[in-house]
C-alpha positions in Angstrom: -11.6 -2.2 -8.3 -8.6 -0.9 -10.1 -5.6 -3.0 -10.9 -2.4 -2.0 -12.7 -0.4 -3.6 -15.4 3.2 -2.5 -15.9 4.4 -3.6 -19.4 8.0 -4.8 -18.9 8.4 -7.3 -21.8 10.2 -5.2 -24.4 13.7 -5.8 -25.5 15.1 -2.3 -24.6 17.2 -2.4 -27.7 17.2 1.4 -28.2 18.1 1.9 -24.6 20.9 -0.7 -24.7 20.0 -2.1 -21.2 16.9 -3.3 -19.4 14.6 -0.2 -18.9 12.8 -1.8 -15.9 16.1 -2.0 -13.9 17.5 1.5 -14.7 18.0 3.6 -11.6 16.1 6.9 -11.4 17.2 8.8 -8.3 18.1 5.6 -6.5 15.0 3.5 -7.4 14.5 1.2 -10.3 12.1 2.3 -13.0 9.7 -0.6 -12.4 9.6 0.4 -8.7 8.8 4.0 -9.4 6.0 3.0 -11.9 4.6 0.6 -9.3 4.7 3.2 -6.6 2.8 5.6 -8.8 0.2 2.9 -9.6 -0.3 2.3 -5.9 -0.5 6.0 -5.1 -3.6 6.3 -7.4 -5.2 3.3 -5.7 -4.3 0.4 -8.0 -4.2 -3.1 -6.3 -2.9 -5.4 -7.4 0.1 -4.1 -9.4 1.4 -6.7 -11.9 4.5 -6.9 -14.1 3.6 -8.1 -17.6 6.6 -9.6 -19.4 9.5 -9.8 -16.9 9.0 -12.2 -14.0 12.0 -11.4 -11.9 11.3 -7.8 -10.8 9.8 -8.4 -7.4 6.2 -7.9 -8.5 3.6 -10.6 -9.2 4.1 -11.3 -12.9 2.1 -12.3 -15.9 3.7 -13.9 -19.0 3.0 -12.1 -22.3 4.6 -15.0 -24.2 6.5 -12.6 -26.5 3.2 -11.5 -28.1 3.8 -7.7 -27.8 2.0 -5.1 -25.8 -1.6 -6.0 -26.7 -1.0 -9.7 -25.9 0.4 -8.4 -22.6 -2.6 -6.3 -21.9 -4.9 -9.2 -22.6 -2.9 -11.6 -20.4 -2.6 -9.1 -17.6 -6.3 -8.2 -17.9 -7.2 -11.9 -17.4 -5.1 -11.9 -14.2 -6.8 -8.7 -13.0 -10.2 -10.1 -13.6 -9.3 -13.2 -11.6 -8.3 -10.8 -8.8 -11.7 -9.2 -8.9 -10.7 -6.0 -10.8 -13.0 -4.3 -13.2 -10.6 -1.6 -14.4 -7.0 -1.6 -15.5 -4.4 1.1 -15.3 -1.8 0.1 -18.0 1.6 1.7 -17.7 4.9 1.5 -19.5 8.0 0.7 -17.5 9.9 3.4 -19.4 7.8 6.2 -18.0 8.9 6.3 -14.3 8.6 10.1 -14.1 4.8 10.1 -14.4 2.9 12.0 -11.7 -0.4 11.0 -10.1 -1.7 14.3 -11.6 -0.8 13.0 -15.1 -3.0 9.9 -14.4 -6.0 11.7 -12.8 -7.8 12.7 -16.0 -7.6 9.2 -17.3 -8.9 7.7 -14.0 -11.7 10.3 -13.9 -13.0 9.4 -17.4 -16.1 7.1 -17.4 -16.2 3.8 -19.2 -14.9 2.5 -21.4 -11.7 4.3 -20.5 -9.1 6.8 -21.7 -5.6 7.4 -23.1 -3.9 10.5 -24.3 -4.1 11.5 -28.0 -1.0 10.5 -29.8 0.1 8.1 -27.0 -1.0 4.6 -26.3 0.1 4.6 -22.7 -0.7 5.3 -20.0 -4.2 3.8 -20.4 -7.2 3.3 -18.2 -9.6 0.7 -19.5 -12.7 -1.0 -18.2 -12.0 -4.7 -18.6 -15.6 -5.4 -19.8 -14.8 -3.4 -22.9 -11.8 -5.3 -24.0 -12.3 -6.9 -27.5 -12.3 -10.7 -26.9 -10.2 -11.5 -29.9 -7.5 -8.9 -29.2 -4.0 -10.2 -28.8 -0.9 -11.1 -30.8 -0.6 -9.1 -34.0 -2.9 -6.3 -32.8 -1.5 -2.7 -32.5 -2.2 -0.7 -29.4 -4.0 1.8 -31.7 -6.4 -0.9 -32.8 -7.0 -2.0 -29.2 -7.9 1.5 -28.2 -10.2 2.0 -31.2 -12.0 -1.3 -30.8 -12.4 -0.8 -27.0 -13.9 2.7 -27.6 -11.3 4.4 -25.4 -11.6 8.2 -25.3 -8.5 10.2 -26.4 -7.8 13.1 -24.1 -5.4 16.0 -24.8 -2.4 16.0 -22.6 -0.9 19.1 -21.0 2.2 20.1 -23.1 4.5 19.9 -20.1 3.3 16.3 -19.3 4.1 14.8 -22.7 7.7 14.0 -22.1 6.8 12.2 -18.8 3.9 10.4 -20.6 6.1 9.3 -23.5 8.9 8.1 -21.3 12.5 7.2 -22.2 13.3 4.8 -25.0 16.9 6.0 -25.6 19.8 7.2 -23.4 19.3 10.8 -24.6 15.6 10.7 -23.7 16.5 9.2 -20.3 19.1 11.9 -19.7 16.6 14.7 -20.3 13.8 13.1 -18.2 16.3 12.2 -15.4 17.5 15.7 -15.1 14.0 17.0 -14.7 13.1 14.2 -12.4 16.0 14.8 -10.1 15.3 18.6 -10.0 11.7 17.9 -9.0 12.4 14.9 -6.8 10.5 11.5 -6.8 7.6 12.8 -4.7 4.4 14.0 -6.3 4.2 17.8 -6.6 
């Protein structure tokens, strides 16, 4: 069973406002990311970090993304999940087709080369001591995650928007395409 973790705990300092709540074509970023997770079959979909976004939430206790992945993974295991789809809240323009190669990769999981998220990971392969102080790169390496090459046109969607300028470029492309999957 596949569950999803949406990492929502960052400070959004480069964006200047909460990335989870930013509107993208009338929907909040967190809602678009959750929609995409559900579209590819993830249940449950959890927010890791922020607890007031309308999703079931897991506290990362300010420990950074790896601590968030570990806390969220514990919640997914408790819900009966064996795999996690880990998504960044700042990448609301992802398409299901961007996630398909990751979801089709056998255990232990996959991410795109040069990017840490999105990530699909079999929970049984999580290093038990991972957490606070670990980098995402170390987590991927220790878990044995395969690194796939991303299509060039997908890289901006996969990387997401951390600054107003990045958001403006992605938003223009998103509005031209529309929120529905192509």
